[in-house]
C-alpha positions as CSV (number, residue, x, y, z in Angstrom):
1,M,-0.2,0.1,0.0
2,T,1.1,3.3,-0.9
3,P,1.6,6.3,1.7
4,R,-0.9,8.1,-0.3
5,F,-3.5,5.2,-0.4
6,Q,-3.0,4.6,3.3
7,S,-3.4,8.1,4.1
8,T,-6.7,8.4,2.0
9,L,-7.7,4.9,4.0
10,E,-7.4,7.0,7.3
11,R,-9.3,10.1,5.7
12,L,-12.1,7.7,4.9
13,K,-11.9,6.3,8.3
14,A,-11.9,9.8,10.1
15,K,-15.0,10.9,8.0
16,I,-17.4,8.3,9.2
17,R,-19.2,9.6,12.2
18,T,-20.5,7.6,15.3
19,I,-24.2,8.6,16.5
20,P,-24.8,7.2,19.9
21,D,-28.2,5.9,20.6
22,F,-29.7,5.9,16.8
23,P,-32.0,4.5,16.0
24,R,-32.7,3.4,19.6
25,K,-30.8,3.2,23.0
26,G,-28.0,1.4,22.7
27,V,-26.8,0.9,19.1
28,L,-24.0,3.1,17.9
29,F,-25.0,4.4,14.2
30,R,-22.2,4.6,11.6
31,D,-23.2,7.2,9.2
32,I,-21.5,7.6,6.2
33,T,-23.1,10.6,5.0
34,P,-19.6,12.8,5.5
35,V,-18.0,10.5,2.9
36,L,-21.0,10.9,0.4
37,C,-20.7,14.7,1.1
38,D,-16.8,14.6,0.0
39,G,-16.4,14.1,-3.7
40,Q,-12.8,12.8,-3.7
41,L,-13.4,10.7,-1.1
42,F,-17.1,9.4,-2.7
43,R,-14.7,8.8,-6.1
44,F,-12.2,7.0,-3.6
45,V,-14.6,4.1,-2.7
46,V,-16.5,4.3,-6.0
47,T,-13.2,3.5,-7.7
48,L,-12.0,0.9,-5.3
49,L,-15.0,-0.9,-5.5
50,S,-15.3,-0.7,-9.1
51,Q,-11.5,-1.8,-9.8
52,R,-12.4,-4.7,-8.0
53,Y,-15.1,-6.2,-10.2
54,H,-13.5,-4.7,-13.6
55,R,-13.1,-7.7,-15.1
56,K,-15.4,-10.0,-13.2
57,N,-18.8,-9.7,-16.0
58,V,-20.7,-8.5,-13.4
59,Q,-24.1,-8.0,-14.9
60,K,-26.2,-6.6,-11.8
61,V,-25.2,-4.8,-8.8
62,V,-27.3,-5.4,-6.1
63,A,-27.8,-2.2,-3.8
64,I,-29.5,-2.8,-0.2
65,D,-31.9,0.1,1.2
66,A,-31.2,2.5,1.4
67,R,-27.2,4.0,1.6
68,G,-26.3,0.6,-0.7
69,F,-28.5,2.7,-3.4
70,L,-26.1,5.2,-3.3
71,L,-23.1,3.5,-3.9
72,G,-24.3,0.4,-5.5
73,G,-25.6,2.9,-8.4
74,A,-22.0,4.4,-9.1
75,V,-20.6,1.2,-9.1
76,A,-22.9,-0.2,-11.9
77,H,-22.7,2.9,-13.8
78,V,-18.8,2.3,-13.8
79,L,-19.1,-1.1,-14.7
80,G,-22.0,-0.8,-17.4
81,A,-24.1,-2.9,-15.3
82,G,-27.4,-3.3,-14.2
83,V,-28.3,-1.7,-10.7
84,V,-31.1,-3.8,-8.7
85,P,-32.7,-2.2,-5.5
86,V,-33.5,-4.2,-2.6
87,R,-36.2,-2.4,-0.7
88,K,-37.8,-2.4,2.8
89,G,-41.3,-4.2,2.7
90,G,-44.0,-2.3,1.2
91,K,-41.9,-0.2,-1.3
92,L,-41.7,-2.3,-4.5
93,P,-45.2,-2.1,-6.5
94,Y,-44.4,-5.2,-8.7
95,K,-44.2,-9.0,-8.6
96,R,-41.5,-9.6,-5.8
97,Y,-39.8,-12.0,-3.2
98,E,-39.8,-10.8,0.2
99,L,-38.0,-12.4,3.4
100,A,-38.3,-11.5,6.9
101,Y,-35.1,-11.1,9.0
102,E,-34.0,-9.9,12.5
103,L,-32.1,-6.6,12.9
104,E,-30.1,-6.0,16.3
105,Y,-32.5,-3.5,17.1
106,G,-35.7,-5.1,15.8
107,S,-37.3,-7.1,12.7
108,E,-37.8,-5.9,8.8
109,V,-38.9,-7.3,5.7
110,L,-36.6,-7.1,2.4
111,A,-37.8,-7.4,-1.1
112,V,-36.5,-7.6,-4.6
113,H,-38.9,-7.7,-8.0
114,Q,-39.2,-11.1,-9.0
115,D,-37.7,-10.3,-12.7
116,A,-34.9,-8.0,-11.6
117,I,-32.5,-11.0,-11.7
118,L,-32.2,-13.4,-14.1
119,P,-31.3,-17.0,-13.8
120,G,-27.2,-17.3,-13.9
121,E,-26.6,-13.4,-14.0
122,R,-23.5,-12.6,-12.1
123,V,-24.3,-10.2,-9.2
124,V,-22.5,-8.2,-6.7
125,I,-24.2,-7.0,-3.4
126,I,-23.2,-3.5,-2.2
127,D,-24.1,-2.1,1.0
128,D,-22.7,0.7,3.4
129,V,-22.3,-1.3,6.7
130,L,-21.8,-4.9,7.5
131,A,-23.0,-5.2,11.1
132,T,-24.6,-8.2,12.3
133,G,-25.4,-9.6,8.8
134,G,-29.0,-10.1,8.9
135,T,-29.7,-7.5,6.0
136,S,-26.7,-8.6,3.9
137,V,-27.9,-12.6,4.6
138,T,-31.4,-11.7,3.6
139,T,-30.3,-10.0,0.5
140,A,-28.1,-13.1,-0.7
141,K,-31.1,-15.2,-0.2
142,L,-33.3,-13.1,-2.1
143,V,-30.6,-13.0,-5.0
144,Q,-30.6,-16.6,-5.0
145,T,-34.2,-17.3,-5.1
146,C,-33.8,-15.3,-8.2
147,G,-31.5,-17.5,-9.5
148,G,-28.5,-14.9,-9.4
149,Q,-24.9,-16.0,-9.0
150,I,-23.3,-14.2,-6.1
151,L,-19.8,-13.3,-6.8
152,E,-19.3,-11.1,-4.0
153,L,-20.7,-9.0,-1.1
154,A,-19.2,-5.6,-0.8
155,F,-19.1,-3.0,2.1
156,L,-17.5,0.4,2.8
157,V,-17.5,-0.7,6.4
158,E,-17.3,-3.5,8.5
159,L,-17.8,-3.1,12.2
160,L,-16.0,-5.9,13.8
161,G,-17.3,-7.6,16.8
162,L,-21.0,-7.7,15.7
163,G,-20.8,-11.0,14.3
164,G,-21.6,-10.0,10.8
165,R,-18.6,-11.9,9.0
166,E,-19.6,-15.1,10.9
167,R,-23.2,-15.2,9.8
168,L,-22.3,-14.6,6.1
169,G,-20.7,-18.0,6.5
170,N,-19.4,-19.1,3.1
171,L,-20.4,-16.1,1.1
172,P,-17.5,-14.0,-0.3
173,Y,-17.2,-10.5,0.9
174,C,-14.9,-7.7,1.4
175,A,-14.9,-4.4,3.4
176,L,-12.9,-1.4,2.5
177,I,-12.5,-0.6,6.1
178,Q,-13.0,-2.3,9.4
179,L,-14.0,-0.3,12.6
C-alpha cells in the first residue's frame, strides 16, 4: 500500500461519524454521510469497488436500501451493469420476493422484484455497513431465489465484534475498512 493510499483510507475512516443511541438506545450508528458529501472520498470508494469487479463480468449490482443505493448505483454505472434495488417491505410495486429477518434493534422485511435478476446472472451485492449481517444474508437469499450467481458482497465498512462476518458463512465478501 502506498503512503498516499493509506492516508486516504485513514481520511475515509475519520469521516465516518458515530452517533450513539440511534435509532434506539444502545445502538452506535455509523453515518457515512460525510464520506458521501466529500467528492474526493466518494470517488475513491466508488473507484476501489469498481476496480475490484472490473474484469469479473458483473451483470447486476444489487444495492441494499438505502445507503447501498448510492454506492451500488455509482459502481453499476462505472461497470456498465444493471442496478437492482433491494428495498424495505412495502416499497416495491411489482411482483416481488420478500423475506423477513431480525435486526440488532428489531425486525424488517426486504423485497426484490421477481424479474430483476435473471437465472445465472453474475451479481455483486453492495451496502454501506456490515454489522450483524442480517440484512446482507437476507439480500443474498433473495438474489439466490431469483437465480443470481453471487460473486461477492461488498461493504464500505465492516463493524468488528458484531458477528456479521460469521453470519455470512461461506458467502464471499470484502470491506474497504474495518471499525
